[in-house]
MARVOPA-903222 format. One record per residue (C-alpha): chain; x, y, z; residue number from 1. Coordinates in Angstrom, 2 decimals. Last residue first. Layout:
// MARVOPA-903222
<'A', <X, Y, Z>, NUM>,
...
This chain:
// MARVOPA-903222
<'A', <105.93, 103.99, 94.35>, 448>,
<'A', <105.53, 101.95, 97.80>, 447>,
<'A', <107.50, 103.50, 100.20>, 446>,
<'A', <110.30, 101.76, 102.28>, 445>,
<'A', <110.79, 100.83, 106.17>, 444>,
<'A', <113.54, 102.31, 107.26>, 443>,
<'A', <111.94, 105.08, 110.03>, 442>,
<'A', <109.22, 103.14, 110.70>, 441>,
<'A', <111.65, 100.01, 111.96>, 440>,
<'A', <114.68, 102.87, 113.67>, 439>,
<'A', <110.88, 103.51, 115.57>, 438>,
<'A', <108.86, 107.03, 115.41>, 437>,
<'A', <109.64, 110.67, 116.58>, 436>,
<'A', <107.70, 113.71, 114.65>, 435>,
<'A', <109.29, 116.34, 113.39>, 434>,
<'A', <107.06, 119.41, 111.76>, 433>,
<'A', <107.75, 120.86, 108.48>, 432>,
<'A', <106.03, 123.72, 107.91>, 431>,
<'A', <106.47, 124.70, 104.34>, 430>,
<'A', <109.05, 127.36, 103.20>, 429>,
<'A', <113.06, 126.85, 104.60>, 428>,
<'A', <112.46, 123.13, 103.40>, 427>,
<'A', <111.22, 124.66, 99.69>, 426>,
<'A', <115.47, 125.42, 99.93>, 425>,
<'A', <116.91, 122.23, 100.28>, 424>,
<'A', <113.59, 120.17, 97.96>, 423>,
<'A', <114.62, 122.12, 95.50>, 422>,
<'A', <118.66, 122.22, 96.27>, 421>,
<'A', <117.91, 118.25, 95.72>, 420>,
<'A', <116.42, 118.46, 92.54>, 419>,
<'A', <119.39, 120.37, 90.50>, 418>,
<'A', <121.56, 117.34, 92.51>, 417>,
<'A', <119.45, 114.69, 90.90>, 416>,
<'A', <120.02, 116.35, 87.50>, 415>,
<'A', <123.48, 117.36, 87.39>, 414>,
<'A', <124.37, 113.56, 86.40>, 413>,
<'A', <122.10, 112.94, 83.79>, 412>,
<'A', <123.25, 116.58, 82.33>, 411>,
<'A', <126.90, 115.08, 82.39>, 410>,
<'A', <125.40, 112.09, 80.77>, 409>,
<'A', <123.43, 114.93, 78.14>, 408>,
<'A', <127.21, 117.12, 78.26>, 407>,
<'A', <129.08, 114.81, 77.12>, 406>,
<'A', <132.61, 115.01, 77.16>, 405>,
<'A', <133.49, 115.70, 80.89>, 404>,
<'A', <131.31, 113.30, 80.36>, 403>,
<'A', <132.99, 110.44, 79.15>, 402>,
<'A', <136.03, 111.71, 80.11>, 401>,
<'A', <135.79, 111.30, 83.44>, 400>,
<'A', <134.92, 107.75, 82.55>, 399>,
<'A', <137.73, 107.14, 80.55>, 398>,
<'A', <139.71, 108.52, 82.93>, 397>,
<'A', <138.66, 105.94, 85.70>, 396>,
<'A', <138.35, 102.85, 84.15>, 395>,
<'A', <140.99, 100.58, 86.14>, 394>,
<'A', <138.31, 100.64, 88.81>, 393>,
<'A', <134.72, 102.48, 87.69>, 392>,
<'A', <132.51, 102.87, 91.00>, 391>,
<'A', <135.37, 105.77, 91.59>, 390>,
<'A', <134.11, 107.78, 88.36>, 389>,
<'A', <130.62, 108.15, 89.49>, 388>,
<'A', <131.75, 109.60, 93.53>, 387>,
<'A', <134.30, 112.26, 91.03>, 386>,
<'A', <131.53, 112.92, 88.62>, 385>,
<'A', <129.44, 114.11, 91.77>, 384>,
<'A', <131.91, 116.01, 93.30>, 383>,
<'A', <132.25, 117.23, 90.23>, 382>,
<'A', <129.38, 118.80, 90.07>, 381>,
<'A', <128.71, 119.84, 93.65>, 380>,
<'A', <132.37, 121.76, 92.75>, 379>,
<'A', <130.49, 122.71, 89.73>, 378>,
<'A', <127.42, 125.20, 92.21>, 377>,
<'A', <124.27, 123.91, 91.32>, 376>,
<'A', <121.68, 126.58, 90.81>, 375>,
<'A', <118.82, 127.92, 92.16>, 374>,
<'A', <117.54, 130.59, 91.15>, 373>,
<'A', <114.13, 130.52, 93.37>, 372>,
<'A', <111.77, 131.20, 89.34>, 371>,
<'A', <113.87, 128.57, 88.09>, 370>,
<'A', <114.48, 126.29, 91.44>, 369>,
<'A', <110.97, 126.24, 91.00>, 368>,
<'A', <109.43, 125.95, 87.61>, 367>,
<'A', <112.40, 123.12, 87.19>, 366>,
<'A', <110.62, 121.90, 90.45>, 365>,
<'A', <106.92, 121.40, 89.31>, 364>,
<'A', <108.18, 120.19, 85.64>, 363>,
<'A', <109.96, 117.46, 87.24>, 362>,
<'A', <106.68, 116.72, 89.86>, 361>,
<'A', <104.74, 116.26, 86.82>, 360>,
<'A', <106.73, 113.94, 84.56>, 359>,
<'A', <107.31, 112.23, 87.28>, 358>,
<'A', <103.57, 111.96, 88.24>, 357>,
<'A', <103.00, 111.00, 84.64>, 356>,
<'A', <105.98, 108.62, 84.62>, 355>,
<'A', <104.30, 106.93, 88.22>, 354>,
<'A', <100.64, 106.76, 86.67>, 353>,
<'A', <102.29, 104.76, 83.01>, 352>,
<'A', <104.03, 102.55, 85.65>, 351>,
<'A', <100.12, 101.76, 86.71>, 350>,
<'A', <98.82, 101.35, 83.59>, 349>,
<'A', <101.41, 99.29, 82.18>, 348>,
<'A', <99.98, 96.92, 85.19>, 347>,
<'A', <96.75, 96.79, 83.87>, 346>,
<'A', <98.51, 96.13, 80.46>, 345>,
<'A', <99.97, 93.28, 81.31>, 344>,
<'A', <97.46, 91.95, 83.50>, 343>,
<'A', <96.54, 91.44, 87.32>, 342>,
<'A', <96.69, 89.81, 90.62>, 341>,
<'A', <100.62, 90.02, 90.93>, 340>,
<'A', <102.27, 91.94, 88.53>, 339>,
<'A', <102.55, 91.47, 84.93>, 338>,
<'A', <105.73, 91.76, 83.86>, 337>,
<'A', <106.51, 88.13, 85.32>, 336>,
<'A', <108.75, 86.98, 86.79>, 335>,
<'A', <112.10, 84.79, 86.14>, 334>,
<'A', <114.38, 87.55, 88.30>, 333>,
<'A', <116.89, 88.97, 85.62>, 332>,
<'A', <114.04, 89.20, 83.14>, 331>,
<'A', <111.19, 90.76, 86.47>, 330>,
<'A', <114.21, 93.40, 86.49>, 329>,
<'A', <114.59, 93.71, 82.45>, 328>,
<'A', <111.58, 94.02, 82.40>, 327>,
<'A', <111.25, 96.41, 85.16>, 326>,
<'A', <113.48, 98.20, 83.78>, 325>,
<'A', <112.38, 98.82, 80.44>, 324>,
<'A', <108.97, 99.76, 81.89>, 323>,
<'A', <111.32, 102.54, 83.51>, 322>,
<'A', <112.71, 103.72, 80.74>, 321>,
<'A', <109.38, 103.92, 78.39>, 320>,
<'A', <107.01, 105.63, 80.77>, 319>,
<'A', <109.79, 108.37, 80.84>, 318>,
<'A', <110.20, 109.34, 77.48>, 317>,
<'A', <106.27, 108.65, 76.88>, 316>,
<'A', <105.78, 110.75, 79.75>, 315>,
<'A', <108.31, 114.08, 77.59>, 314>,
<'A', <107.12, 113.13, 74.02>, 313>,
<'A', <102.89, 113.36, 75.63>, 312>,
<'A', <103.29, 117.14, 77.73>, 311>,
<'A', <101.64, 116.46, 80.08>, 310>,
<'A', <98.64, 119.19, 80.33>, 309>,
<'A', <98.03, 120.48, 83.91>, 308>,
<'A', <97.10, 119.73, 87.42>, 307>,
<'A', <99.52, 121.23, 90.65>, 306>,
<'A', <98.44, 121.26, 94.46>, 305>,
<'A', <98.21, 117.21, 94.80>, 304>,
<'A', <101.95, 116.21, 93.00>, 303>,
<'A', <103.17, 119.37, 95.47>, 302>,
<'A', <101.86, 117.99, 98.77>, 301>,
<'A', <103.45, 113.59, 97.83>, 300>,
<'A', <107.08, 115.83, 96.96>, 299>,
<'A', <107.06, 117.34, 99.93>, 298>,
<'A', <106.01, 113.55, 101.29>, 297>,
<'A', <108.47, 112.10, 99.44>, 296>,
<'A', <111.44, 114.73, 100.48>, 295>,
<'A', <110.23, 114.14, 104.15>, 294>,
<'A', <110.42, 110.60, 104.12>, 293>,
<'A', <113.81, 110.74, 102.13>, 292>,
<'A', <115.03, 113.48, 104.78>, 291>,
<'A', <113.84, 111.57, 107.51>, 290>,
<'A', <115.97, 107.75, 106.19>, 289>,
<'A', <118.78, 110.32, 104.94>, 288>,
<'A', <118.95, 111.35, 108.72>, 287>,
<'A', <119.13, 108.11, 109.36>, 286>,
<'A', <121.47, 107.03, 107.02>, 285>,
<'A', <124.27, 109.56, 108.61>, 284>,
<'A', <123.67, 108.84, 112.72>, 283>,
<'A', <124.34, 104.98, 111.43>, 282>,
<'A', <127.58, 106.07, 110.48>, 281>,
<'A', <128.06, 108.71, 113.02>, 280>,
<'A', <126.76, 105.53, 115.90>, 279>,
<'A', <130.30, 103.75, 114.13>, 278>,
<'A', <132.54, 106.33, 114.11>, 277>,
<'A', <132.15, 106.07, 117.41>, 276>,
<'A', <132.29, 102.62, 117.95>, 275>,
<'A', <135.34, 102.09, 116.14>, 274>,
<'A', <137.25, 105.59, 117.88>, 273>,
<'A', <136.29, 104.19, 121.40>, 272>,
<'A', <137.42, 100.32, 120.01>, 271>,
<'A', <140.72, 102.65, 119.37>, 270>,
<'A', <143.43, 103.52, 117.34>, 269>,
<'A', <141.40, 102.27, 114.22>, 268>,
<'A', <142.10, 100.50, 110.89>, 267>,
<'A', <139.64, 97.50, 110.11>, 266>,
<'A', <142.10, 95.07, 111.91>, 265>,
<'A', <142.47, 97.17, 114.50>, 264>,
<'A', <139.52, 97.90, 115.83>, 263>,
<'A', <138.79, 94.23, 116.00>, 262>,
<'A', <142.08, 93.92, 117.93>, 261>,
<'A', <140.91, 96.28, 120.50>, 260>,
<'A', <137.63, 94.84, 121.21>, 259>,
<'A', <133.95, 93.24, 120.65>, 258>,
<'A', <135.20, 89.77, 120.35>, 257>,
<'A', <135.04, 86.75, 118.64>, 256>,
<'A', <136.14, 83.42, 119.87>, 255>,
<'A', <137.18, 81.64, 116.60>, 254>,
<'A', <134.78, 79.84, 114.48>, 253>,
<'A', <135.32, 76.87, 114.60>, 252>,
<'A', <136.06, 74.83, 110.72>, 251>,
<'A', <135.86, 72.07, 108.53>, 250>,
<'A', <137.01, 70.48, 105.47>, 249>,
<'A', <136.94, 68.72, 102.10>, 248>,
<'A', <133.07, 67.64, 102.90>, 247>,
<'A', <131.92, 65.83, 99.69>, 246>,
<'A', <128.54, 66.65, 98.30>, 245>,
<'A', <126.48, 64.73, 95.41>, 244>,
<'A', <122.51, 67.10, 95.81>, 243>,
<'A', <118.48, 66.08, 95.17>, 242>,
<'A', <116.92, 68.55, 93.68>, 241>,
<'A', <113.13, 68.63, 94.25>, 240>,
<'A', <111.82, 71.35, 92.23>, 239>,
<'A', <109.07, 74.51, 93.07>, 238>,
<'A', <111.17, 77.17, 91.48>, 237>,
<'A', <114.30, 75.02, 89.69>, 236>,
<'A', <112.91, 76.13, 85.95>, 235>,
<'A', <111.62, 79.54, 87.32>, 234>,
<'A', <115.13, 80.94, 88.79>, 233>,
<'A', <114.23, 82.93, 91.17>, 232>,
<'A', <113.00, 81.07, 93.75>, 231>,
<'A', <109.01, 81.74, 95.10>, 230>,
<'A', <108.71, 78.05, 95.25>, 229>,
<'A', <111.48, 77.26, 97.64>, 228>,
<'A', <113.91, 75.18, 95.56>, 227>,
<'A', <113.18, 71.64, 97.75>, 226>,
<'A', <116.24, 69.39, 99.44>, 225>,
<'A', <117.96, 66.11, 99.31>, 224>,
<'A', <121.51, 66.24, 100.55>, 223>,
<'A', <123.44, 63.34, 99.79>, 222>,
<'A', <126.59, 63.19, 101.21>, 221>,
<'A', <130.20, 62.43, 101.07>, 220>,
<'A', <132.56, 62.20, 104.10>, 219>,
<'A', <136.37, 63.38, 103.40>, 218>,
<'A', <136.31, 66.35, 106.47>, 217>,
<'A', <133.27, 65.22, 109.08>, 216>,
<'A', <129.91, 65.89, 108.54>, 215>,
<'A', <127.67, 66.83, 112.27>, 214>,
<'A', <125.73, 69.22, 110.46>, 213>,
<'A', <125.25, 69.01, 107.09>, 212>,
<'A', <121.98, 67.80, 106.66>, 211>,
<'A', <121.26, 71.23, 108.14>, 210>,
<'A', <123.20, 73.31, 105.38>, 209>,
<'A', <120.40, 72.12, 103.11>, 208>,
<'A', <116.99, 72.72, 104.59>, 207>,
<'A', <116.64, 75.57, 102.92>, 206>,
<'A', <118.72, 76.35, 99.71>, 205>,
<'A', <122.31, 77.82, 100.62>, 204>,
<'A', <123.29, 81.22, 102.09>, 203>,
<'A', <121.17, 79.88, 105.88>, 202>,
<'A', <124.13, 81.49, 108.01>, 201>,
<'A', <123.37, 78.15, 109.65>, 200>,
<'A', <126.31, 76.27, 108.71>, 199>,
<'A', <129.11, 78.87, 107.52>, 198>,
<'A', <129.42, 77.68, 103.55>, 197>,
<'A', <133.04, 77.82, 101.51>, 196>,
<'A', <132.60, 76.78, 98.10>, 195>,
<'A', <135.82, 74.52, 97.06>, 194>,
<'A', <134.15, 73.00, 93.76>, 193>,
<'A', <130.96, 73.98, 93.32>, 192>,
<'A', <127.68, 72.61, 90.69>, 191>,
<'A', <124.35, 73.54, 89.96>, 190>,
<'A', <124.24, 76.64, 87.45>, 189>,
<'A', <122.89, 74.00, 85.05>, 188>,
<'A', <121.55, 71.07, 86.09>, 187>,
<'A', <122.77, 68.21, 87.07>, 186>,
<'A', <120.43, 64.51, 85.73>, 185>,
<'A', <119.53, 62.28, 88.30>, 184>,
<'A', <115.85, 64.01, 88.14>, 183>,
<'A', <116.96, 66.78, 88.63>, 182>,
<'A', <120.87, 67.30, 90.52>, 181>,
<'A', <122.86, 69.40, 92.21>, 180>,
<'A', <126.63, 68.52, 92.46>, 179>,
<'A', <128.99, 69.34, 95.41>, 178>,
<'A', <132.58, 70.53, 96.64>, 177>,
<'A', <132.64, 71.47, 99.72>, 176>,
<'A', <134.57, 73.51, 102.17>, 175>,
<'A', <132.80, 73.88, 105.95>, 174>,
<'A', <132.79, 76.37, 108.44>, 173>,
<'A', <131.14, 76.37, 111.50>, 172>,
<'A', <128.11, 78.04, 113.29>, 171>,
<'A', <125.99, 74.36, 113.38>, 170>,
<'A', <128.08, 71.91, 113.48>, 169>,
<'A', <130.89, 69.84, 112.22>, 168>,
<'A', <131.97, 66.57, 113.06>, 167>,
<'A', <135.70, 66.73, 113.99>, 166>,
<'A', <138.14, 63.07, 112.53>, 165>,
<'A', <141.19, 65.56, 112.51>, 164>,
<'A', <140.58, 67.84, 115.00>, 163>,
<'A', <138.67, 71.26, 114.05>, 162>,
<'A', <140.05, 73.22, 111.78>, 161>,
<'A', <140.60, 76.95, 112.39>, 160>,
<'A', <137.85, 80.09, 111.18>, 159>,
<'A', <138.33, 83.60, 111.67>, 158>,
<'A', <135.22, 86.29, 111.81>, 157>,
<'A', <135.50, 89.66, 109.64>, 156>,
<'A', <132.93, 90.39, 108.80>, 155>,
<'A', <130.77, 88.20, 112.12>, 154>,
<'A', <133.02, 91.60, 114.16>, 153>,
<'A', <132.10, 93.50, 111.83>, 152>,
<'A', <127.92, 92.45, 112.15>, 151>,
<'A', <128.20, 92.75, 115.95>, 150>,
<'A', <129.85, 96.00, 115.50>, 149>,
<'A', <126.33, 97.68, 114.30>, 148>,
<'A', <124.32, 95.22, 116.77>, 147>,
<'A', <126.28, 96.52, 119.37>, 146>,
<'A', <125.93, 100.50, 117.57>, 145>,
<'A', <121.54, 99.37, 117.50>, 144>,
<'A', <121.42, 98.74, 120.57>, 143>,
<'A', <123.06, 101.54, 122.22>, 142>,
<'A', <120.06, 103.91, 119.95>, 141>,
<'A', <120.26, 105.77, 117.23>, 140>,
<'A', <116.85, 108.27, 117.66>, 139>,
<'A', <114.72, 108.29, 115.01>, 138>,
<'A', <113.16, 110.65, 113.31>, 137>,
<'A', <109.69, 111.31, 111.24>, 136>,
<'A', <109.75, 114.30, 108.93>, 135>,
<'A', <105.88, 115.05, 108.61>, 134>,
<'A', <104.27, 117.62, 106.51>, 133>,
<'A', <102.44, 121.69, 106.71>, 132>,
<'A', <101.96, 123.31, 102.72>, 131>,
<'A', <100.38, 125.99, 103.26>, 130>,
<'A', <103.53, 128.26, 103.35>, 129>,
<'A', <104.14, 127.28, 99.24>, 128>,
<'A', <103.71, 130.03, 98.21>, 127>,
<'A', <101.98, 130.35, 93.62>, 126>,
<'A', <104.03, 128.08, 90.82>, 125>,
<'A', <102.05, 129.49, 88.30>, 124>,
<'A', <101.48, 127.19, 85.53>, 123>,
<'A', <102.20, 127.40, 81.62>, 122>,
<'A', <102.82, 124.05, 79.77>, 121>,
<'A', <105.92, 122.69, 78.19>, 120>,
<'A', <105.91, 122.81, 74.61>, 119>,
<'A', <105.76, 119.45, 71.68>, 118>,
<'A', <106.33, 121.32, 68.54>, 117>,
<'A', <105.25, 120.10, 65.33>, 116>,
<'A', <107.21, 120.85, 62.16>, 115>,
<'A', <105.80, 120.81, 58.48>, 114>,
<'A', <107.27, 121.11, 55.32>, 113>,
<'A', <108.18, 122.55, 52.81>, 112>,
<'A', <110.79, 123.07, 49.41>, 111>,
<'A', <110.94, 125.19, 47.24>, 110>,
<'A', <111.76, 123.91, 43.68>, 109>,
<'A', <114.48, 122.16, 41.52>, 108>,
<'A', <117.58, 122.25, 43.73>, 107>,
<'A', <118.35, 118.91, 42.94>, 106>,
<'A', <118.27, 118.16, 47.01>, 105>,
<'A', <115.19, 120.51, 46.77>, 104>,
<'A', <113.39, 118.85, 44.07>, 103>,
<'A', <114.72, 115.42, 45.60>, 102>,
<'A', <112.49, 116.41, 48.65>, 101>,
<'A', <109.44, 116.57, 46.87>, 100>,
<'A', <109.45, 113.89, 45.39>, 99>,
<'A', <110.04, 112.10, 48.67>, 98>,
<'A', <107.14, 112.93, 50.19>, 97>,
<'A', <104.94, 116.42, 49.09>, 96>,
<'A', <103.82, 116.34, 52.94>, 95>,
<'A', <106.99, 116.25, 54.52>, 94>,
<'A', <106.69, 116.17, 58.05>, 93>,
<'A', <109.03, 117.24, 61.22>, 92>,
<'A', <108.50, 116.49, 65.10>, 91>,
<'A', <110.09, 119.13, 67.58>, 90>,
<'A', <113.02, 117.65, 69.32>, 89>,
<'A', <111.29, 118.04, 73.12>, 88>,
<'A', <109.78, 120.11, 75.57>, 87>,
<'A', <109.84, 123.63, 73.86>, 86>,
<'A', <108.86, 126.88, 75.68>, 85>,
<'A', <108.22, 128.60, 72.52>, 84>,
<'A', <108.87, 132.56, 72.42>, 83>,
<'A', <106.88, 132.61, 69.22>, 82>,
<'A', <109.50, 135.09, 67.95>, 81>,
<'A', <112.16, 132.50, 69.61>, 80>,
<'A', <110.45, 129.43, 68.73>, 79>,
<'A', <109.90, 130.54, 65.03>, 78>,
<'A', <113.61, 131.40, 64.70>, 77>,
<'A', <115.19, 128.55, 65.72>, 76>,
<'A', <112.54, 126.21, 63.56>, 75>,
<'A', <113.77, 128.78, 60.70>, 74>,
<'A', <117.27, 128.08, 60.79>, 73>,
<'A', <117.15, 123.83, 61.26>, 72>,
<'A', <115.29, 123.29, 59.19>, 71>,
<'A', <118.14, 125.81, 56.50>, 70>,
<'A', <120.95, 124.15, 58.26>, 69>,
<'A', <119.45, 120.92, 56.76>, 68>,
<'A', <118.18, 121.87, 53.99>, 67>,
<'A', <122.11, 122.84, 53.04>, 66>,
<'A', <123.27, 120.19, 54.32>, 65>,
<'A', <120.85, 118.36, 51.78>, 64>,
<'A', <122.41, 120.93, 49.19>, 63>,
<'A', <126.50, 119.63, 49.65>, 62>,
<'A', <125.45, 116.34, 49.14>, 61>,
<'A', <123.32, 117.16, 45.99>, 60>,
<'A', <125.98, 118.86, 44.27>, 59>,
<'A', <128.45, 117.82, 45.17>, 58>,
<'A', <129.60, 115.56, 41.55>, 57>,
<'A', <127.22, 117.77, 39.36>, 56>,
<'A', <127.84, 120.55, 40.94>, 55>,
<'A', <131.21, 120.06, 40.67>, 54>,
<'A', <131.00, 119.65, 37.54>, 53>,
<'A', <128.65, 123.11, 37.43>, 52>,
<'A', <131.09, 125.01, 39.46>, 51>,
<'A', <133.82, 124.24, 37.10>, 50>,
<'A', <138.02, 123.19, 38.71>, 49>,
<'A', <140.16, 126.23, 38.80>, 48>,
<'A', <140.74, 126.04, 42.40>, 47>,
<'A', <143.73, 124.04, 41.92>, 46>,
<'A', <144.31, 123.31, 37.88>, 45>,
<'A', <141.62, 120.97, 36.29>, 44>,
<'A', <142.19, 116.96, 35.17>, 43>,
<'A', <142.63, 116.09, 38.64>, 42>,
<'A', <140.47, 117.66, 41.24>, 41>,
<'A', <141.95, 119.70, 43.12>, 40>,
<'A', <139.32, 122.20, 45.37>, 39>,
<'A', <139.53, 125.28, 48.05>, 38>,
<'A', <138.20, 127.85, 45.58>, 37>,
<'A', <136.21, 125.79, 43.91>, 36>,
<'A', <134.64, 124.74, 47.71>, 35>,
<'A', <134.23, 127.99, 48.74>, 34>,
<'A', <132.24, 129.13, 45.02>, 33>,
<'A', <130.45, 125.79, 45.63>, 32>,
<'A', <128.77, 126.92, 49.21>, 31>,
<'A', <128.01, 130.14, 47.44>, 30>,
<'A', <126.07, 129.04, 44.93>, 29>,
<'A', <124.28, 126.35, 47.90>, 28>,
<'A', <122.49, 128.98, 49.48>, 27>,
<'A', <121.47, 130.83, 46.77>, 26>,
<'A', <120.34, 128.04, 45.26>, 25>,
<'A', <118.31, 127.83, 48.62>, 24>,
<'A', <117.34, 131.22, 48.92>, 23>,
<'A', <115.92, 131.13, 45.31>, 22>,
<'A', <114.04, 127.35, 45.62>, 21>,
<'A', <111.43, 129.39, 49.08>, 20>,
<'A', <111.94, 127.60, 52.20>, 19>,
<'A', <108.37, 126.99, 52.86>, 18>,
<'A', <106.79, 126.17, 56.08>, 17>,
<'A', <103.79, 125.21, 56.92>, 16>,
<'A', <103.55, 125.08, 61.13>, 15>,
<'A', <101.76, 123.06, 63.82>, 14>,
<'A', <101.76, 124.31, 67.99>, 13>,
<'A', <101.28, 120.79, 70.40>, 12>,
<'A', <100.47, 121.71, 74.48>, 11>,
<'A', <96.82, 122.23, 73.78>, 10>,
<'A', <95.80, 121.97, 70.37>, 9>,
<'A', <97.62, 125.18, 67.97>, 8>,
<'A', <97.00, 123.84, 64.80>, 7>,
<'A', <98.30, 125.87, 60.94>, 6>,
<'A', <100.82, 128.38, 61.88>, 5>,
<'A', <102.39, 129.43, 59.01>, 4>,
<'A', <106.00, 130.11, 58.13>, 3>,
<'A', <107.45, 131.60, 54.92>, 2>,
<'A', <110.90, 131.57, 54.15>, 1>,
């Protein structure tokens, strides 16, 4: 095997590799001999089929495997001898074209190819004691607990039928059938039967619920509405519609009680136990929001500390992932992929910057974790897998087996755990000052 480095530009290293015909022929001969010993071909005694005959039958197929193995071995040797840290699968080109490939498959000549490796950038992680960030914190107020309890009570809200002929009021639950029409024609998705609707809940299109107030069971009403301009289904946005509605039942809400009975509905021994659990859940939510904000500030600080060339293949892969997700979300919402006030190309440029940031920070965190000896424990990975499995009731075994037998899928579970461990490590090295904020500010979403 002859290897010659032909180019070194930034993170890309290019090599020309020549695999001599003699070496390839020897490997082919060895495999044909192995095949001969196992062969059972009609017209020949077991294990006695002539090598020439086997070569005629299987030579090209076997040579394909020989070439693939030889290329893999050669590439592995280049990586090891040159201590390359590979960012992506190598790119292979055949300067001799298909003709040279065919000759090699026929064991009739040398086989040459050009392999390009994209490597990871080299950089020093340095110290982190000069990084100072703020961590927003907020206390769980009694008011927050009361609101959460009220919300749970509303979810468990029960209704009782109003007397015959009673008219529906705001807060009542009506059971309706309806058919929506545009210009007199029924439209897709505009029909429903036995639908429960709490008047005043804002569940339906603005103006729909108020026009049912005062209706009694058995009454029919014509409801006229206008779909909001920003309605998710673009075919309906901003259009006037009419709904033929039949009110089938009217029920009044029972009095909500924040009491022992509510606690029992949710499986608690007492209302005090329920209240304590709700506060604990809220505190966990507040702590998570606080950590997320701290992590974002830390990543912003790291992003400003490092500047180095990024592997194009990793950036392209990350961009493809986030742009594809953006396209799917835009399609579901019936919206353009272009952000408001921007062209599609400008929007793509913004998403590419996001991809570059993610790749850069991913490399930085990976290097920091490597230097610090950060590990993902098997228990952490198993816990994450169990949580994933729970998301697919009835398919638990299939999902479990999929991840356990698919290293790439398992790596997708491991990656976020590893990132959190590195953040934990960094949090011990940097300066963090707690800053008391309001609940609203704590849960305010950050832009990418």
